[in-house]
VOBABA-288607 format. One record per atom (N, C-alpha, C, O): residue number from 1; atom name; x, y, z. Coordinates in steps of 0.1 Angstrom, whole numbers, plus 5000, padded with zeros to 4 digits. Example, Ala and Ser with C-alpha at 12.3 -4.5 7.8 and 13.67 -1.06 7.14 Angstrom:
BEGIN
   k  a   c1   c2   c3
   1  N 5132 4943 5078
   1 CA 5123 4955 5078
   1  C 5132 4967 5078
   1  O 5142 4967 5085
   2  N 5128 4978 5071
   2 CA 5137 4989 5071
   2  C 5129 5000 5079
   2  O 5134 5011 5080
//
This chain:
BEGIN
   k  a   c1   c2   c3
   1  N 6045 3723 9649
   1 CA 6053 3735 9650
   1  C 6067 3733 9644
   1  O 6073 3722 9647
   2  N 6072 3742 9636
   2 CA 6085 3741 9630
   2  C 6096 3742 9641
   2  O 6094 3749 9651
   3  N 6107 3736 9639
   3 CA 6118 3738 9648
   3  C 6122 3753 9649
   3  O 6121 3760 9639
   4  N 6128 3757 9660
   4 CA 6133 3771 9661
   4  C 6146 3771 9653
   4  O 6155 3763 9655
   5  N 6147 3781 9643
   5 CA 6158 3781 9634
   5  C 6171 3785 9641
   5  O 6171 3793 9651
   6  N 6182 3780 9636
   6 CA 6195 3785 9640
   6  C 6198 3798 9633
   6  O 6190 3802 9624
   7  N 6208 3805 9637
   7 CA 6211 3818 9630
   7  C 6214 3814 9615
   7  O 6220 3804 9612
   8  N 6210 3823 9606
   8 CA 6213 3821 9592
   8  C 6227 3822 9589
   8  O 6235 3828 9596
   9  N 6231 3816 9577
   9 CA 6245 3816 9573
   9  C 6252 3830 9573
   9  O 6263 3831 9577
  10  N 6244 3840 9568
  10 CA 6250 3853 9567
  10  C 6254 3859 9581
  10  O 6264 3866 9582
  11  N 6247 3855 9591
  11 CA 6250 3859 9605
  11  C 6261 3851 9611
  11  O 6270 3856 9618
  12  N 6262 3838 9607
  12 CA 6273 3830 9612
  12  C 6287 3835 9605
  12  O 6297 3831 9610
  13  N 6286 3842 9594
  13 CA 6297 3847 9588
  13  C 6299 3863 9590
  13  O 6307 3869 9583
  14  N 6292 3868 9599
  14 CA 6292 3883 9601
  14  C 6304 3886 9610
  14  O 6304 3885 9622
  15  N 6315 3889 9603
  15 CA 6328 3891 9610
  15  C 6328 3902 9620
  15  O 6334 3901 9631
  16  N 6320 3913 9617
  16 CA 6319 3924 9627
  16  C 6313 3919 9640
  16  O 6318 3922 9651
  17  N 6301 3913 9639
  17 CA 6294 3908 9651
  17  C 6302 3897 9658
  17  O 6303 3897 9670
  18  N 6308 3888 9650
  18 CA 6316 3877 9656
  18  C 6328 3882 9664
  18  O 6332 3877 9674
  19  N 6334 3892 9658
  19 CA 6346 3898 9665
  19  C 6342 3905 9678
  19  O 6348 3903 9689
  20  N 6331 3912 9678
  20 CA 6326 3919 9690
  20  C 6322 3908 9701
  20  O 6325 3910 9712
  21  N 6315 3898 9697
  21 CA 6312 3887 9706
  21  C 6324 3881 9712
  21  O 6325 3879 9724
  22  N 6333 3877 9703
  22 CA 6346 3870 9707
  22  C 6354 3878 9717
  22  O 6360 3873 9726
  23  N 6354 3891 9715
  23 CA 6362 3900 9724
  23  C 6355 3905 9736
  23  O 6361 3911 9745
  24  N 6342 3902 9737
  24 CA 6334 3906 9749
  24  C 6324 3895 9753
  24  O 6312 3898 9755
  25  N 6329 3883 9756
  25 CA 6321 3872 9759
  25  C 6312 3875 9772
  25  O 6301 3870 9773
  26  N 6317 3883 9781
  26 CA 6309 3886 9793
  26  C 6296 3893 9790
  26  O 6287 3893 9798
  27  N 6295 3899 9778
  27 CA 6283 3907 9775
  27  C 6273 3897 9768
  27  O 6261 3902 9766
  28  N 6276 3885 9764
  28 CA 6268 3877 9756
  28  C 6265 3863 9762
  28  O 6265 3853 9755
  29  N 6264 3863 9775
  29 CA 6261 3850 9782
  29  C 6247 3846 9779
  29  O 6238 3854 9777
  30  N 6245 3833 9778
  30 CA 6231 3827 9777
  30  C 6227 3822 9791
  30  O 6233 3813 9797
  31  N 6216 3829 9796
  31 CA 6212 3826 9810
  31  C 6198 3821 9809
  31  O 6189 3827 9803
  32  N 6195 3810 9816
  32 CA 6182 3804 9817
  32  C 6180 3797 9830
  32  O 6189 3791 9835
  33  N 6168 3799 9836
  33 CA 6166 3791 9849
  33  C 6162 3777 9846
  33  O 6160 3769 9855
  34  N 6161 3773 9834
  34 CA 6157 3759 9830
  34  C 6169 3750 9830
  34  O 6180 3753 9824
  35  N 6169 3739 9837
  35 CA 6179 3729 9837
  35  C 6176 3720 9825
  35  O 6167 3712 9825
  36  N 6185 3721 9814
  36 CA 6181 3716 9801
  36  C 6181 3700 9801
  36  O 6172 3695 9795
  37  N 6190 3694 9808
  37 CA 6190 3679 9808
  37  C 6177 3673 9813
  37  O 6171 3665 9807
  38  N 6172 3677 9825
  38 CA 6159 3672 9830
  38  C 6148 3676 9821
  38  O 6138 3669 9819
  39  N 6148 3688 9816
  39 CA 6138 3693 9807
  39  C 6137 3684 9795
  39  O 6126 3680 9791
  40  N 6149 3681 9789
  40 CA 6149 3672 9777
  40  C 6143 3658 9781
  40  O 6136 3652 9773
  41  N 6147 3653 9793
  41 CA 6142 3640 9798
  41  C 6127 3640 9799
  41  O 6120 3630 9795
  42  N 6121 3651 9804
  42 CA 6107 3652 9805
  42  C 6100 3652 9792
  42  O 6088 3648 9791
  43  N 6106 3656 9781
  43 CA 6100 3657 9768
  43  C 6105 3645 9759
  43  O 6103 3646 9747
  44  N 6110 3635 9765
  44 CA 6115 3623 9757
  44  C 6105 3617 9748
  44  O 6108 3612 9737
  45  N 6092 3618 9752
  45 CA 6081 3611 9744
  45  C 6074 3622 9735
  45  O 6064 3618 9728
  46  N 6079 3634 9735
  46 CA 6072 3644 9727
  46  C 6073 3641 9712
  46  O 6083 3637 9707
  47  N 6061 3642 9705
  47 CA 6061 3637 9691
  47  C 6069 3646 9682
  47  O 6072 3642 9671
  48  N 6072 3658 9685
  48 CA 6079 3667 9676
  48  C 6094 3668 9681
  48  O 6098 3679 9687
  49  N 6102 3658 9678
  49 CA 6116 3658 9683
  49  C 6124 3670 9678
  49  O 6132 3675 9685
  50  N 6122 3673 9665
  50 CA 6130 3684 9659
  50  C 6128 3697 9667
  50  O 6137 3705 9670
  51  N 6115 3699 9671
  51 CA 6112 3712 9678
  51  C 6118 3711 9692
  51  O 6124 3721 9696
  52  N 6116 3700 9699
  52 CA 6122 3699 9712
  52  C 6137 3700 9712
  52  O 6143 3708 9720
  53  N 6144 3694 9702
  53 CA 6158 3695 9701
  53  C 6163 3710 9698
  53  O 6173 3714 9704
  54  N 6155 3717 9690
  54 CA 6158 3731 9687
  54  C 6156 3740 9699
  54  O 6164 3749 9701
  55  N 6146 3737 9707
  55 CA 6144 3745 9720
  55  C 6156 3742 9730
  55  O 6161 3751 9735
  56  N 6159 3729 9731
  56 CA 6170 3726 9741
  56  C 6183 3732 9736
  56  O 6191 3737 9744
  57  N 6186 3732 9723
  57 CA 6198 3738 9717
  57  C 6198 3753 9720
  57  O 6208 3759 9724
  58  N 6186 3760 9718
  58 CA 6185 3774 9721
  58  C 6187 3777 9736
  58  O 6193 3788 9739
  59  N 6182 3769 9745
  59 CA 6184 3771 9759
  59  C 6199 3771 9763
  59  O 6203 3777 9773
  60  N 6206 3763 9756
  60 CA 6221 3762 9759
  60  C 6229 3773 9751
  60  O 6237 3780 9757
  61  N 6226 3775 9739
  61 CA 6234 3784 9730
  61  C 6228 3797 9727
  61  O 6235 3806 9721
  62  N 6215 3799 9730
  62 CA 6208 3811 9726
  62  C 6199 3809 9714
  62  O 6201 3800 9706
  63  N 6189 3818 9713
  63 CA 6179 3817 9702
  63  C 6181 3827 9691
  63  O 6186 3838 9694
  64  N 6177 3824 9679
  64 CA 6177 3833 9668
  64  C 6162 3836 9666
  64  O 6154 3827 9665
  65  N 6158 3849 9665
  65 CA 6144 3853 9664
  65  C 6137 3852 9651
  65  O 6129 3860 9648
  66  N 6141 3843 9642
  66 CA 6136 3841 9629
  66  C 6139 3853 9620
  66  O 6134 3853 9608
  67  N 6146 3863 9624
  67 CA 6149 3875 9616
  67  C 6157 3871 9603
  67  O 6166 3863 9604
  68  N 6153 3877 9592
  68 CA 6160 3875 9579
  68  C 6167 3888 9577
  68  O 6161 3898 9574
  69  N 6181 3887 9578
  69 CA 6189 3899 9577
  69  C 6197 3899 9564
  69  O 6205 3909 9562
  70  N 6197 3889 9556
  70 CA 6206 3888 9544
  70  C 6204 3899 9534
  70  O 6213 3903 9528
  71  N 6192 3904 9533
  71 CA 6189 3915 9523
  71  C 6190 3929 9528
  71  O 6188 3939 9521
  72  N 6193 3930 9541
  72 CA 6194 3943 9548
  72  C 6208 3949 9548
  72  O 6218 3941 9548
  73  N 6209 3962 9547
  73 CA 6222 3968 9549
  73  C 6221 3975 9562
  73  O 6218 3987 9563
  74  N 6224 3968 9572
  74 CA 6223 3973 9586
  74  C 6236 3981 9589
  74  O 6247 3978 9584
  75  N 6234 3992 9597
  75 CA 6246 4000 9601
  75  C 6255 3992 9611
  75  O 6250 3983 9617
  76  N 6267 3995 9611
  76 CA 6276 3988 9621
  76  C 6272 3990 9635
  76  O 6274 3981 9644
  77  N 6267 4002 9638
  77 CA 6262 4005 9652
  77  C 6249 4014 9650
  77  O 6249 4023 9642
  78  N 6239 4011 9658
  78 CA 6227 4019 9658
  78  C 6223 4022 9672
  78  O 6218 4013 9679
  79  N 6224 4034 9676
  79 CA 6219 4038 9689
  79  C 6206 4044 9688
  79  O 6202 4048 9677
  80  N 6198 4046 9699
  80 CA 6185 4052 9698
  80  C 6184 4063 9708
  80  O 6192 4063 9718
  81  N 6176 4072 9706
  81 CA 6174 4084 9714
  81  C 6166 4079 9727
  81  O 6157 4072 9726
  82  N 6171 4084 9738
  82 CA 6164 4081 9751
  82  C 6152 4090 9752
  82  O 6153 4103 9752
  83  N 6140 4084 9752
  83 CA 6127 4092 9751
  83  C 6120 4092 9765
  83  O 6109 4097 9766
  84  N 6126 4085 9775
  84 CA 6119 4085 9788
  84  C 6123 4098 9796
  84  O 6134 4099 9800
  85  N 6113 4106 9797
  85 CA 6115 4119 9804
  85  C 6109 4120 9817
  85  O 6114 4128 9826
  86  N 6098 4113 9820
  86 CA 6092 4113 9833
  86  C 6101 4107 9843
  86  O 6106 4096 9842
  87  N 6104 4115 9854
  87 CA 6114 4110 9864
  87  C 6110 4097 9871
  87  O 6119 4089 9874
  88  N 6097 4095 9873
  88 CA 6093 4082 9879
  88  C 6095 4071 9870
  88  O 6100 4060 9874
  89  N 6093 4073 9857
  89 CA 6095 4062 9847
  89  C 6110 4060 9846
  89  O 6115 4048 9845
  90  N 6118 4070 9846
  90 CA 6133 4068 9845
  90  C 6138 4061 9857
  90  O 6146 4051 9855
  91  N 6133 4064 9869
  91 CA 6138 4057 9881
  91  C 6133 4042 9880
  91  O 6141 4033 9883
  92  N 6121 4040 9875
  92 CA 6116 4026 9874
  92  C 6125 4018 9864
  92  O 6129 4007 9867
  93  N 6128 4024 9852
  93 CA 6136 4017 9842
  93  C 6150 4014 9848
  93  O 6156 4003 9846
  94  N 6156 4023 9855
  94 CA 6169 4021 9861
  94  C 6169 4010 9872
  94  O 6178 4002 9872
  95  N 6158 4010 9880
  95 CA 6156 3999 9890
  95  C 6155 3985 9883
  95  O 6160 3976 9887
  96  N 6146 3985 9872
  96 CA 6145 3973 9865
  96  C 6158 3968 9859
  96  O 6161 3956 9859
  97  N 6165 3977 9853
  97 CA 6178 3974 9847
  97  C 6187 3968 9858
  97  O 6193 3957 9855
  98  N 6188 3974 9869
  98 CA 6196 3969 9880
  98  C 6192 3955 9884
  98  O 6201 3946 9887
  99  N 6179 3952 9885
  99 CA 6174 3939 9889
  99  C 6179 3929 9878
  99  O 6183 3918 9881
 100  N 6177 3932 9865
 100 CA 6181 3923 9855
 100  C 6196 3920 9854
 100  O 6200 3909 9852
 101  N 6204 3931 9857
 101 CA 6218 3928 9858
 101  C 6221 3919 9870
 101  O 6229 3910 9868
 102  N 6215 3921 9881
 102 CA 6217 3913 9893
 102  C 6213 3898 9890
 102  O 6219 3889 9895
 103  N 6202 3896 9882
 103 CA 6198 3883 9878
 103  C 6207 3876 9868
 103  O 6206 3864 9866
 104  N 6215 3885 9861
 104 CA 6223 3880 9851
 104  C 6217 3879 9837
 104  O 6222 3874 9828
 105  N 6205 3885 9836
 105 CA 6198 3885 9823
 105  C 6200 3897 9815
 105  O 6197 3897 9803
 106  N 6206 3907 9820
 106 CA 6211 3919 9813
 106  C 6226 3919 9814
 106  O 6232 3914 9824
 107  N 6233 3923 9804
 107 CA 6248 3924 9804
 107  C 6252 3934 9815
 107  O 6245 3943 9818
 108  N 6264 3932 9820
 108 CA 6269 3943 9829
 108  C 6271 3956 9821
 108  O 6272 3955 9808
 109  N 6272 3967 9827
 109 CA 6273 3980 9820
 109  C 6286 3981 9812
 109  O 6296 3975 9816
 110  N 6285 3987 9801
 110 CA 6296 3990 9793
 110  C 6294 4004 9787
 110  O 6283 4008 9785
 111  N 6305 4012 9784
 111 CA 6304 4026 9781
 111  C 6297 4030 9768
 111  O 6291 4041 9767
 112  N 6297 4022 9758
 112 CA 6291 4025 9745
 112  C 6288 4013 9737
 112  O 6293 4002 9740
 113  N 6280 4014 9727
 113 CA 6276 4003 9718
 113  C 6289 3999 9711
 113  O 6297 4007 9707
 114  N 6290 3986 9708
 114 CA 6302 3981 9701
 114  C 6298 3977 9687
 114  O 6286 3976 9684
 115  N 6308 3975 9678
 115 CA 6304 3972 9664
 115  C 6295 3960 9663
 115  O 6297 3949 9669
 116  N 6285 3961 9655
 116 CA 6275 3951 9653
 116  C 6263 3952 9662
 116  O 6253 3944 9661
 117  N 6263 3961 9672
 117 CA 6252 3963 9681
 117  C 6241 3973 9676
 117  O 6245 3984 9671
 118  N 6229 3969 9677
 118 CA 6218 3978 9673
 118  C 6209 3979 9685
 118  O 6203 3969 9690
 119  N 6208 3991 9691
 119 CA 6199 3993 9702
 119  C 6185 3993 9699
 119  O 6181 3996 9687
 120  N 6176 3989 9708
 120 CA 6162 3989 9707
 120  C 6156 3999 9717
 120  O 6160 3998 9729
 121  N 6146 4007 9713
 121 CA 6140 4017 9723
 121  C 6133 4010 9734
 121  O 6126 3999 9732
 122  N 6135 4015 9746
 122 CA 6128 4010 9758
 122  C 6118 4021 9762
 122  O 6120 4033 9761
 123  N 6106 4017 9766
 123 CA 6096 4026 9771
 123  C 6089 4020 9783
 123  O 6091 4008 9786
 124  N 6081 4028 9789
 124 CA 6074 4024 9801
 124  C 6059 4025 9799
 124  O 6054 4035 9793
 125  N 6051 4015 9803
 125 CA 6037 4015 9802
 125  C 6031 4011 9815
 125  O 6038 4004 9823
 126  N 6018 4014 9817
 126 CA 6011 4009 9829
 126  C 6005 3995 9825
 126  O 6001 3993 9814
 127  N 6005 3986 9835
 127 CA 5999 3973 9833
 127  C 5984 3975 9832
 127  O 5978 3984 9837
 128  N 5978 3966 9824
 128 CA 5963 3966 9822
 128  C 5956 3966 9835
 128  O 5959 3958 9844
 129  N 5946 3974 9837
 129 CA 5938 3975 9849
 129  C 5946 3977 9862
 129  O 5942 3972 9872
 130  N 5957 3985 9860
 130 CA 5965 3987 9872
 130  C 5974 4000 9870
 130  O 5975 4004 9858
 131  N 5979 4005 9880
 131 CA 5988 4016 9879
 131  C 6002 4012 9879
 131  O 6011 4020 9879
 132  N 6005 3999 9881
 132 CA 6018 3994 9881
 132  C 6025 3996 9868
 132  O 6019 3995 9857
 133  N 6038 3999 9868
 133 CA 6046 4001 9856
 133  C 6052 3988 9851
 133  O 6054 3979 9859
 134  N 6054 3988 9838
 134 CA 6062 3977 9832
 134  C 6071 3983 9821
 134  O 6068 3992 9815
 135  N 6082 3977 9820
 135 CA 6092 3981 9810
 135  C 6090 3973 9797
 135  O 6088 3961 9797
 136  N 6089 3980 9786
 136 CA 6086 3974 9773
 136  C 6098 3977 9764
 136  O 6105 3988 9765
 137  N 6100 3968 9754
 137 CA 6110 3970 9744
 137  C 6102 3971 9731
 137  O 6094 3963 9728
 138  N 6105 3982 9723
 138 CA 6098 3985 9711
 138  C 6105 3979 9699
 138  O 6113 3985 9693
 139  N 6102 3966 9696
 139 CA 6108 3959 9684
 139  C 6102 3964 9671
 139  O 6106 3959 9661
 140  N 6092 3972 9671
 140 CA 6086 3978 9659
 140  C 6092 3991 9655
 140  O 6088 3997 9645
 141  N 6100 3997 9664
 141 CA 6106 4010 9661
 141  C 6115 4010 9649
 141  O 6122 4001 9646
 142  N 6113 4021 9641
 142 CA 6122 4023 9630
 142  C 6133 4032 9634
 142  O 6132 4040 9643
 143  N 6144 4032 9627
 143 CA 6147 4024 9615
 143  C 6151 4010 9619
 143  O 6154 4007 9631
 144  N 6150 4001 9610
 144 CA 6154 3987 9612
 144  C 6146 3980 9622
 144  O 6151 3974 9632
 145  N 6133 3981 9621
 145 CA 6124 3974 9630
 145  C 6127 3959 9630
 145  O 6127 3952 9620
 146  N 6129 3954 9642
 146 CA 6133 3940 9644
 146  C 6121 3931 9640
 146  O 6123 3921 9634
 147  N 6108 3936 9643
 147 CA 6097 3928 9640
 147  C 6095 3927 9625
 147  O 6091 3916 9619
 148  N 6099 3937 9617
 148 CA 6097 3937 9603
 148  C 6107 3927 9596
 148  O 6106 3924 9585
 149  N 6118 3923 9604
 149 CA 6128 3914 9598
 149  C 6123 3899 9599
 149  O 6129 3890 9594
 150  N 6112 3897 9606
 150 CA 6107 3884 9608
 150  C 6095 3881 9598
 150  O 6085 3888 9599
 151  N 6097 3871 9589
 151 CA 6086 3868 9580
 151  C 6074 3864 9587
 151  O 6074 3855 9595
 152  N 6063 3871 9584
 152 CA 6050 3868 9592
 152  C 6045 3854 9591
 152  O 6039 3849 9600
 153  N 6048 3847 9580
 153 CA 6044 3833 9578
 153  C 6051 3824 9588
 153  O 6046 3813 9590
 154  N 6062 3828 9594
 154 CA 6069 3819 9603
 154  C 6065 3820 9617
 154  O 6068 3812 9626
 155  N 6057 3830 9620
 155 CA 6052 3833 9634
 155  C 6037 3829 9635
 155  O 6029 3836 9629
 156  N 6034 3819 9642
 156 CA 6020 3814 9642
 156  C 6012 3821 9653
 156  O 5999 3822 9651
 157  N 6018 3826 9663
 157 CA 6010 3834 9673
 157  C 6017 3847 9674
 157  O 6029 3848 9677
 158  N 6010 3858 9673
 158 CA 6016 3871 9674
 158  C 6023 3873 9688
 158  O 6017 3868 9698
 159  N 6034 3879 9688
 159 CA 6041 3880 9701
 159  C 6034 3889 9710
 159  O 6027 3899 9706
 160  N 6034 3886 9723
 160 CA 6028 3894 9734
 160  C 6013 3895 9732
 160  O 6007 3906 9736
 161  N 6006 3885 9727
 161 CA 5992 3886 9725
 161  C 5985 3875 9733
 161  O 5984 3864 9728
 162  N 5980 3878 9745
 162 CA 5974 3869 9753
 162  C 5960 3864 9749
 162  O 5956 3854 9752
 163  N 5954 3873 9741
 163 CA 5941 3869 9735
 163  C 5942 3857 9726
 163  O 5934 3848 9727
 164  N 5953 3857 9718
 164 CA 5955 3846 9709
 164  C 5959 3833 9717
 164  O 5955 3822 9713
 165  N 5967 3835 9727
 165 CA 5971 3824 9735
 165  C 5958 3818 9742
 165  O 5957 3805 9742
 166  N 5949 3826 9747
 166 CA 5937 3821 9753
 166  C 5929 3813 9743
 166  O 5923 3803 9746
 167  N 5928 3819 9730
 167 CA 5920 3812 9720
 167  C 5926 3798 9717
 167  O 5919 3788 9715
 168  N 5939 3798 9716
 168 CA 5946 3785 9713
 168  C 5944 3775 9724
 168  O 5942 3763 9722
 169  N 5944 3780 9737
 169 CA 5942 3771 9748
 169  C 5928 3765 9748
 169  O 5925 3754 9751
 170  N 5918 3774 9745
 170 CA 5904 3769 9744
 170  C 5902 3759 9733
 170  O 5896 3749 9735
 171  N 5908 3762 9722
 171 CA 5908 3752 9711
 171  C 5914 3739 9714
 171  O 5909 3728 9711
 172  N 5925 3739 9721
 172 CA 5932 3727 9726
 172  C 5923 3719 9735
 172  O 5921 3707 9734
 173  N 5916 3727 9745
 173 CA 5908 3720 9755
 173  C 5896 3714 9748
 173  O 5892 3702 9751
 174  N 5890 3720 9738
 174 CA 5878 3715 9731
 174  C 5883 3702 9723
 174  O 5876 3692 9723
 175  N 5894 3703 9716
 175 CA 5899 3692 9708
 175  C 5904 3680 9717
 175  O 5902 3668 9713
 176  N 5909 3683 9729
 176 CA 5915 3672 9737
 176  C 5906 3667 9748
 176  O 5907 3655 9752
 177  N 5895 3674 9751
 177 CA 5886 3670 9762
 177  C 5891 3674 9776
 177  O 5902 3678 9777
 178  N 5882 3673 9785
 178 CA 5885 3678 9799
 178  C 5894 3669 9807
 178  O 5899 3674 9817
 179  N 5897 3657 9802
 179 CA 5906 3648 9811
 179  C 5921 3650 9808
 179  O 5929 3646 9816
 180  N 5924 3657 9798
 180 CA 5938 3660 9795
 180  C 5943 3672 9804
 180  O 5937 3682 9804
 181  N 5954 3669 9812
 181 CA 5959 3679 9820
 181  C 5967 3690 9812
 181  O 5975 3686 9804
 182  N 5964 3702 9814
 182 CA 5971 3713 9807
 182  C 5978 3722 9817
 182  O 5971 3727 9826
 183  N 5991 3724 9816
 183 CA 5998 3732 9825
 183  C 6004 3744 9817
 183  O 6010 3743 9807
 184  N 6001 3756 9823
 184 CA 6007 3768 9817
 184  C 6014 3775 9828
 184  O 6008 3776 9839
 185  N 6026 3781 9826
 185 CA 6032 3789 9836
 185  C 6038 3801 9830
 185  O 6040 3802 9818
 186  N 6040 3811 9839
 186 CA 6046 3824 9835
 186  C 6060 3823 9839
 186  O 6063 3821 9851
 187  N 6069 3825 9829
 187 CA 6083 3823 9832
 187  C 6090 3834 9841
 187  O 6100 3831 9847
 188  N 6084 3846 9842
 188 CA 6090 3856 9850
 188  C 6083 3858 9864
 188  O 6085 3868 9870
 189  N 6074 3848 9868
 189 CA 6067 3849 9880
 189  C 6077 3848 9892
 189  O 6087 3840 9891
 190  N 6075 3857 9902
 190 CA 6085 3857 9913
 190  C 6079 3849 9924
 190  O 6085 3848 9935
//
């Protein structure tokens, strides 16, 4: 697997975004429940050092999602229309937002989008084989679909696709044999 890329040069030179970040550091904290030093120690013998180092760097400084933005003419601010009309869905999203703010994984509230910010539509869906709700972010929404900014050749497993994850795990088990311990965890498990 390739190392996770750092932000491209054009983004490191994006004065509009850099100014907004510099003036609003409280909105751009990098939060992770992973203790990076012990995590790195556990992976000391991992054969793909570049990948491990890139993941550890991302856990400390944040990740870049492989997006290629150099050829795009992005607006300085892009807001989206609120499409959640069902009162139960609206209450659910507000409750989820409040939980994420309390956990520190969402920014504290601020009155309007700042220069360099592009909003992404949020929607509500029911979980598979359940009536429980889940909050979703639509990275394929136009204009300026975030998913369309990621070259498909760089993504080996489609995002949010558990069928492909299961296929990869089965292939690994077949190739490795039953004696190899395989650990999988869900990062948002409570």
